[in-house]
N, C-alpha and C positions, 0 to 999 in steps of 0.2 A: 338699290341704294347708293350715292356718292362713293365716291373714295374718301370727301374730306371728311363723311357718317363714319366711315368704316378708321379712318383712323382715331380718330372719334373714341369712337366702342374700344377700338385696340388699349388707346395710350388709359383710359379709364377701369378695363379692366388689368392692365400691371400695372397702376392705383392702388385698387383695393389689394389685388395681391399683395403688393407691399408694403402695404399695411395689415395687412392678418396673419403677414409672416412676423412684424418689427412685434406686434402683438405676443405673438406666441414665443420669439425667443425672449421677449423679459416676465412672464410666465415663466418658461424655464428657466430665466434665471432668478429669479425672485425665489422660486421654487428647490432648485438648488444649491440653495446655501443651505434649508432642511437638513441639507443631508451630509455628515459630515463626510468629512473624503477620508477610504481605508487610510491610515497609519502603519509605518513599511512594521514588518515584527520585527522583532533582533533576537539575533544567534542567543536560543539557552541554552548554556550545557544541563544534559540532561542526569539528574543523580543516580551514579557509579557505585552500586552497593556499598557494601563493609568492606568488603577483602582490599586493608592499604594499596595503593599503590600510586610508586614513584615515577612523579616526571624532572628530567636534567635538560632543561632549554638552553640548547645554547643559540646568541644571539649578539646582539652587536649594535650601537646608535649609528653609526655609519649604516646600519641595515637599511632601505627602504621599507621591505616592508615586513619588518618584527616591532616594530613599536603594535601592528594588530596581535602576533606570537603573544607580543610584550603584555596586551589586555586580557587573552584568552587566558596565559598563564596564571594573572592575577585573579581572575575571573574560577578557577579550576579550584585554588589554594582557599576558597572557603567551602570545597568537601570538608568531613571531616580527613576521611581515608586518602585523601588526598595529603602528599611528601610533596616538596617543588622546592626545585635547584635551580634556579640560570643561573648560568656562567657563560661571560662575555669576552668571546676567543679577543689572539689580538692581529690575527693575518687577518684582517678586514677588520679597526674601528676608525675612531675620532682622533684626532691627532691631538687634543686639549678636552680636558675632562677624560680616558678613557678609564673605564670599568674592566679594564681586559687582563685575562693571565695566560702566561701560561700555560699552566694546570690546566687547562678548558680548552686550549690546544691542542695540548697532549693526548687529552681520554676526549676529543670528539674525536682524533685520530685513531683513535685505537678501535672506540666502535663502527668506525668507520670500514677498522680490515675485521672485526669480528661479527659484523651486521652487512658486508658485504653491499655498501652503504655510501661509498665514493662518489666522488671528494669532496672535497668538506665544503657544506655550505653553509648559509643563514636565512630564518632564523627555521633550527632543527628539534623537534621533540623527541629524547628515546624513555620511550615507556618501559620500563622496569627491567629495562638493562639491554629488551631480545624486540625489540618492537621500532623502529624509526618511518617517523612520518614529519611532510610540512610541516610545521607551528603557525600557519598564519591559518591554514586551508581548514577550516573547522567543519568540514564533515568528513573529511578521511580521519582529523584528532578524533574526532565523537566514536571512530568508527572502532579507531585503535584503544581507546580505552574500554571501551564496553565491550572489548574483548582482554584487555587484559582487567577486565573485573570479576575476571572467570577463574585466575592466575591464584596461584597457591603460592602465595607470599609472602612467611609468617614472622610478625613482633616483636622487635624487640623489645624486652622491657629493661629503662634503663632508669636507674636506682643509685640518686646521691649519698658516698658515703663520709663513712665521720670524716675522716681527710679532707679539709677543706678545697670545692675544682674536682675532687677526682668523682669518679661514676663508676659504679659495679655493674656490667654488660653481664648474662646469660647468655651464651652463641649453641645453637642448634645444633651442637656438631655430632652428635649424637646418629642424627637424620639422615648427615652431607656423607658418601658415597664417599670421595676424595677428597677429607682437608688439604692434601698438599696443591690440591687448585684453583685452592679461595682463598680472598684475602678480603680484609676486613677495615674498609675508611673512614677516615672521621672530617665531616665536611660541616664549617662552619660559616653561617650567611649571617648579614648586614641584616641591623632595621633596615626599616623603609626606607631608600633612598630619593631625598626631592632635592633636584639642579634643572638647569637650564641647557639644554642641546649645548653645546660652546663652536661645534663646528660642522662640516657635513651638508648633506643632505638634512635633514631634520634641524638648522641653528637655528637658534631663538627661541625651542618648542619649549613645554615643561613638559619633563617627564618626570612619574614617581616607579622606580625601580624595586621589586616587592625578587626576596629572598636570593642576593645577590650576593652569592661563592665566592669570596674572598680569601678563604686559605681551607685548603686538601692534602691531605696526606693518608699513604696505606700501611697496611703493619700485616705480615704472611704469617707472622704467629699465633696464630688460630687455636686457642681455648677453650674448653665450657665455661670455664668463669677467664672473664676477662677488666680490667680498671684502664682508665681512660681521664686522662688530664684536658682535654678540651682549654689553649691559652684562649680565651673568650677575652674582650674587650668593650670597655661601649660602645661600641661599635653595633657589633655584633645580639644578637635580637636570639639562636641557639645554635645547636650545631644535629645536623645530623651525622647515624650512623648503616653503613653499608654493607651486607657481608653479600660477598657477589663472588663466583663461581668468575674466573679467571679464563679459562679454556673456554665459553664458551660466552658472556659477558652479561646471564642469566641473572638481576637479583635477585637470593634465593630468600632473607631476612632484614627490613629495616624497621630502625627506630627514630623520633623524633622528638626532642629537649629544645623547649623554649624557656628563656631566662626568666619572665614573667611566670610562669607555674610553677616557680620553686616550690 
Protein backbone atom coordinates (compact mmCIF):
# COMPACT_ATOMS: atom_id res chain seq x y z
CA UNK A 1 0.00 0.00 0.00
CA UNK A 2 1.40 3.32 -1.07
CA UNK A 3 1.90 6.26 1.28
CA UNK A 4 -0.86 8.18 -0.57
CA UNK A 5 -3.36 5.38 0.07
CA UNK A 6 -2.45 5.32 3.76
CA UNK A 7 -2.95 9.05 4.01
CA UNK A 8 -6.31 8.87 2.22
CA UNK A 9 -7.54 6.08 4.48
CA UNK A 10 -6.46 7.99 7.56
CA UNK A 11 -8.22 11.13 6.28
CA UNK A 12 -11.49 9.30 5.58
CA UNK A 13 -11.33 7.52 8.96
CA UNK A 14 -10.87 10.82 10.72
CA UNK A 15 -13.73 12.36 8.70
CA UNK A 16 -16.10 9.49 9.59
CA UNK A 17 -15.16 9.73 13.23
CA UNK A 18 -15.75 13.51 13.23
CA UNK A 19 -19.17 13.11 11.64
CA UNK A 20 -20.05 10.40 14.16
CA UNK A 21 -19.05 12.58 17.11
CA UNK A 22 -21.03 15.50 15.70
CA UNK A 23 -24.18 13.37 15.42
CA UNK A 24 -23.70 12.07 18.96
CA UNK A 25 -23.18 15.54 20.37
CA UNK A 26 -26.28 16.91 18.61
CA UNK A 27 -28.36 13.99 19.82
CA UNK A 28 -27.10 14.45 23.40
CA UNK A 29 -27.84 18.17 23.28
CA UNK A 30 -31.37 17.57 22.02
CA UNK A 31 -32.06 14.88 24.60
CA UNK A 32 -30.59 16.93 27.41
CA UNK A 33 -33.16 19.65 26.74
CA UNK A 34 -35.84 17.25 27.86
CA UNK A 35 -34.15 16.74 31.22
CA UNK A 36 -34.75 19.67 33.61
CA UNK A 37 -31.74 20.99 35.46
CA UNK A 38 -32.25 20.52 39.21
CA UNK A 39 -32.90 23.83 40.93
CA UNK A 40 -31.09 24.89 44.06
CA UNK A 41 -33.10 23.77 47.07
CA UNK A 42 -34.04 26.76 49.21
CA UNK A 43 -33.17 26.66 52.90
CA UNK A 44 -36.35 25.88 54.76
CA UNK A 45 -36.81 26.48 58.45
CA UNK A 46 -38.25 23.39 60.17
CA UNK A 47 -41.32 23.59 62.40
CA UNK A 48 -40.11 24.52 65.86
CA UNK A 49 -42.84 23.00 68.00
CA UNK A 50 -45.27 24.85 70.23
CA UNK A 51 -43.17 26.17 73.11
CA UNK A 52 -42.61 29.94 72.88
CA UNK A 53 -39.25 31.01 71.48
CA UNK A 54 -38.02 34.58 71.59
CA UNK A 55 -35.36 35.72 69.14
CA UNK A 56 -33.51 39.00 69.57
CA UNK A 57 -31.67 39.95 66.40
CA UNK A 58 -28.90 42.53 66.73
CA UNK A 59 -28.46 43.94 63.25
CA UNK A 60 -27.36 46.95 61.21
CA UNK A 61 -28.00 48.40 57.75
CA UNK A 62 -24.24 48.77 57.30
CA UNK A 63 -23.47 45.11 57.99
CA UNK A 64 -22.48 42.99 54.96
CA UNK A 65 -24.12 39.76 56.16
CA UNK A 66 -27.12 41.33 57.92
CA UNK A 67 -29.55 41.18 54.95
CA UNK A 68 -29.29 37.38 55.00
CA UNK A 69 -29.93 37.35 58.75
CA UNK A 70 -32.84 39.78 58.32
CA UNK A 71 -34.46 37.45 55.77
CA UNK A 72 -34.01 34.43 58.02
CA UNK A 73 -35.45 36.40 60.94
CA UNK A 74 -38.47 37.34 58.80
CA UNK A 75 -39.04 33.70 57.87
CA UNK A 76 -38.89 32.67 61.51
CA UNK A 77 -41.56 35.21 62.42
CA UNK A 78 -44.05 33.21 60.35
CA UNK A 79 -44.16 30.52 63.04
CA UNK A 80 -46.85 31.16 65.64
CA UNK A 81 -44.68 30.32 68.63
CA UNK A 82 -41.79 32.59 67.58
CA UNK A 83 -41.57 36.10 69.02
CA UNK A 84 -38.96 38.28 67.36
CA UNK A 85 -37.38 41.61 68.18
CA UNK A 86 -34.91 43.27 65.79
CA UNK A 87 -32.58 45.69 67.55
CA UNK A 88 -30.24 47.83 65.42
CA UNK A 89 -27.00 48.76 67.18
CA UNK A 90 -25.43 52.21 67.02
CA UNK A 91 -21.73 51.32 67.07
CA UNK A 92 -21.87 50.23 63.44
CA UNK A 93 -24.56 51.64 61.15
CA UNK A 94 -25.23 53.86 58.13
CA UNK A 95 -24.85 57.61 58.51
CA UNK A 96 -28.22 58.46 56.98
CA UNK A 97 -31.59 56.90 57.75
CA UNK A 98 -30.24 54.89 60.65
CA UNK A 99 -32.53 52.59 62.63
CA UNK A 100 -29.99 52.23 65.42
CA UNK A 101 -30.71 52.72 69.10
CA UNK A 102 -28.26 53.13 71.96
CA UNK A 103 -30.36 50.80 74.12
CA UNK A 104 -29.85 48.05 71.53
CA UNK A 105 -26.09 48.35 71.89
CA UNK A 106 -26.42 48.38 75.68
CA UNK A 107 -28.60 45.25 75.67
CA UNK A 108 -26.28 43.39 73.31
CA UNK A 109 -23.27 44.33 75.44
CA UNK A 110 -25.09 43.03 78.51
CA UNK A 111 -25.75 39.73 76.73
CA UNK A 112 -22.11 39.51 75.73
CA UNK A 113 -21.16 39.68 79.37
CA UNK A 114 -23.74 37.11 80.50
CA UNK A 115 -23.15 34.66 77.66
CA UNK A 116 -19.37 35.16 77.44
CA UNK A 117 -19.81 35.85 73.74
CA UNK A 118 -17.93 39.13 73.20
CA UNK A 119 -16.91 41.28 71.53
CA UNK A 120 -20.07 42.77 69.99
CA UNK A 121 -20.79 41.79 66.39
CA UNK A 122 -23.55 41.82 63.80
CA UNK A 123 -25.65 39.99 62.89
CA UNK A 124 -26.18 38.20 66.17
CA UNK A 125 -29.21 36.26 67.34
CA UNK A 126 -29.82 35.69 71.02
CA UNK A 127 -32.41 32.99 71.58
CA UNK A 128 -34.40 32.80 74.82
CA UNK A 129 -31.77 34.99 76.42
CA UNK A 130 -29.55 31.93 76.73
CA UNK A 131 -28.10 30.98 73.33
CA UNK A 132 -25.82 33.12 71.16
CA UNK A 133 -25.49 32.36 67.45
CA UNK A 134 -24.26 34.10 64.29
CA UNK A 135 -27.47 35.37 62.72
CA UNK A 136 -26.84 34.49 59.07
CA UNK A 137 -25.50 30.94 59.52
CA UNK A 138 -28.60 28.94 58.72
CA UNK A 139 -27.58 25.54 60.10
CA UNK A 140 -26.28 26.98 63.36
CA UNK A 141 -29.42 29.05 63.84
CA UNK A 142 -31.69 26.07 63.21
CA UNK A 143 -29.68 23.90 65.61
CA UNK A 144 -29.94 26.57 68.32
CA UNK A 145 -33.69 26.97 67.71
CA UNK A 146 -34.27 23.23 67.95
CA UNK A 147 -32.55 23.23 71.32
CA UNK A 148 -34.62 26.20 72.42
CA UNK A 149 -37.81 24.40 71.38
CA UNK A 150 -37.41 22.16 74.44
CA UNK A 151 -37.20 25.09 76.85
CA UNK A 152 -39.80 25.75 79.51
CA UNK A 153 -40.50 29.40 78.80
CA UNK A 154 -43.93 30.38 80.09
CA UNK A 155 -46.51 32.40 78.18
CA UNK A 156 -47.58 35.75 79.63
CA UNK A 157 -51.24 36.45 78.97
CA UNK A 158 -51.68 40.14 78.20
CA UNK A 159 -55.22 41.32 78.89
CA UNK A 160 -56.61 44.71 77.95
CA UNK A 161 -57.94 46.40 81.08
CA UNK A 162 -60.83 48.84 81.53
CA UNK A 163 -58.45 51.80 81.42
CA UNK A 164 -57.73 52.74 77.82
CA UNK A 165 -54.22 51.80 76.70
CA UNK A 166 -53.52 49.81 79.87
CA UNK A 167 -52.96 46.06 80.01
CA UNK A 168 -52.96 43.58 82.88
CA UNK A 169 -50.42 40.78 83.13
CA UNK A 170 -50.19 38.00 85.70
CA UNK A 171 -46.56 37.09 86.38
CA UNK A 172 -45.67 33.55 87.54
CA UNK A 173 -43.77 34.82 90.58
CA UNK A 174 -44.93 31.86 92.68
CA UNK A 175 -42.59 29.73 90.56
CA UNK A 176 -39.62 32.06 90.79
CA UNK A 177 -36.97 31.21 93.38
CA UNK A 178 -35.32 34.65 93.63
CA UNK A 179 -37.70 37.44 92.50
CA UNK A 180 -35.09 40.09 93.28
CA UNK A 181 -33.01 38.80 90.36
CA UNK A 182 -35.79 39.35 87.83
CA UNK A 183 -36.76 42.26 85.62
CA UNK A 184 -39.82 42.89 83.45
CA UNK A 185 -38.95 44.37 80.06
CA UNK A 186 -41.38 46.20 77.78
CA UNK A 187 -40.32 46.42 74.13
CA UNK A 188 -42.33 48.32 71.51
CA UNK A 189 -41.74 47.29 67.92
CA UNK A 190 -42.64 49.04 64.66
CA UNK A 191 -44.83 48.14 61.74
CA UNK A 192 -42.82 46.86 58.74
CA UNK A 193 -40.38 49.57 57.67
CA UNK A 194 -39.84 49.79 53.90
CA UNK A 195 -36.88 51.95 52.97
CA UNK A 196 -33.96 52.44 50.64
CA UNK A 197 -30.58 52.13 52.32
CA UNK A 198 -29.13 55.62 52.09
CA UNK A 199 -25.42 54.91 52.46
CA UNK A 200 -22.79 52.26 53.04
CA UNK A 201 -22.32 48.83 51.49
CA UNK A 202 -25.99 48.36 50.62
CA UNK A 203 -26.62 51.89 49.37
CA UNK A 204 -29.61 52.06 47.04
CA UNK A 205 -30.96 48.63 48.02
CA UNK A 206 -34.64 48.30 48.89
CA UNK A 207 -35.19 46.70 52.27
CA UNK A 208 -38.19 45.83 54.43
CA UNK A 209 -37.45 45.52 58.13
CA UNK A 210 -39.77 43.72 60.52
CA UNK A 211 -40.25 44.07 64.29
CA UNK A 212 -37.74 46.89 64.68
CA UNK A 213 -37.53 47.81 68.38
CA UNK A 214 -38.01 51.56 68.82
CA UNK A 215 -38.67 51.70 72.55
CA UNK A 216 -37.35 49.54 75.38
CA UNK A 217 -37.74 49.91 79.13
CA UNK A 218 -37.53 47.72 82.20
CA UNK A 219 -38.95 47.54 85.71
CA UNK A 220 -37.48 45.95 88.81
CA UNK A 221 -40.82 46.02 90.63
CA UNK A 222 -41.99 42.48 90.11
CA UNK A 223 -45.47 41.64 91.41
CA UNK A 224 -47.87 38.85 90.59
CA UNK A 225 -50.29 41.30 89.04
CA UNK A 226 -48.82 44.04 86.87
CA UNK A 227 -50.43 46.82 84.84
CA UNK A 228 -48.52 48.28 81.91
CA UNK A 229 -49.33 51.28 79.74
CA UNK A 230 -47.10 51.05 76.67
CA UNK A 231 -46.65 54.38 74.82
CA UNK A 232 -47.97 52.99 71.55
CA UNK A 233 -48.20 55.27 68.50
CA UNK A 234 -49.30 54.81 64.90
CA UNK A 235 -45.81 53.61 63.97
CA UNK A 236 -45.99 50.63 66.32
CA UNK A 237 -47.32 47.19 65.47
CA UNK A 238 -47.32 45.93 69.04
CA UNK A 239 -45.27 45.21 72.12
CA UNK A 240 -43.54 42.35 73.89
CA UNK A 241 -43.20 41.71 77.62
CA UNK A 242 -40.18 39.75 78.82
CA UNK A 243 -39.68 38.37 82.33
CA UNK A 244 -35.93 37.84 82.54
CA UNK A 245 -33.49 36.48 85.09
CA UNK A 246 -30.90 39.27 85.24
CA UNK A 247 -28.34 37.06 86.96
CA UNK A 248 -28.08 34.68 83.99
CA UNK A 249 -29.86 36.37 81.09
CA UNK A 250 -32.31 33.50 80.68
CA UNK A 251 -35.82 34.54 79.73
CA UNK A 252 -38.37 32.92 82.01
CA UNK A 253 -41.65 34.09 80.46
CA UNK A 254 -42.72 36.13 77.44
CA UNK A 255 -45.88 37.59 75.97
CA UNK A 256 -46.73 39.50 72.80
CA UNK A 257 -49.58 41.85 71.96
CA UNK A 258 -50.35 43.05 68.43
CA UNK A 259 -52.48 46.13 67.92
CA UNK A 260 -54.44 44.62 65.04
CA UNK A 261 -55.57 41.77 67.29
CA UNK A 262 -57.22 43.93 69.91
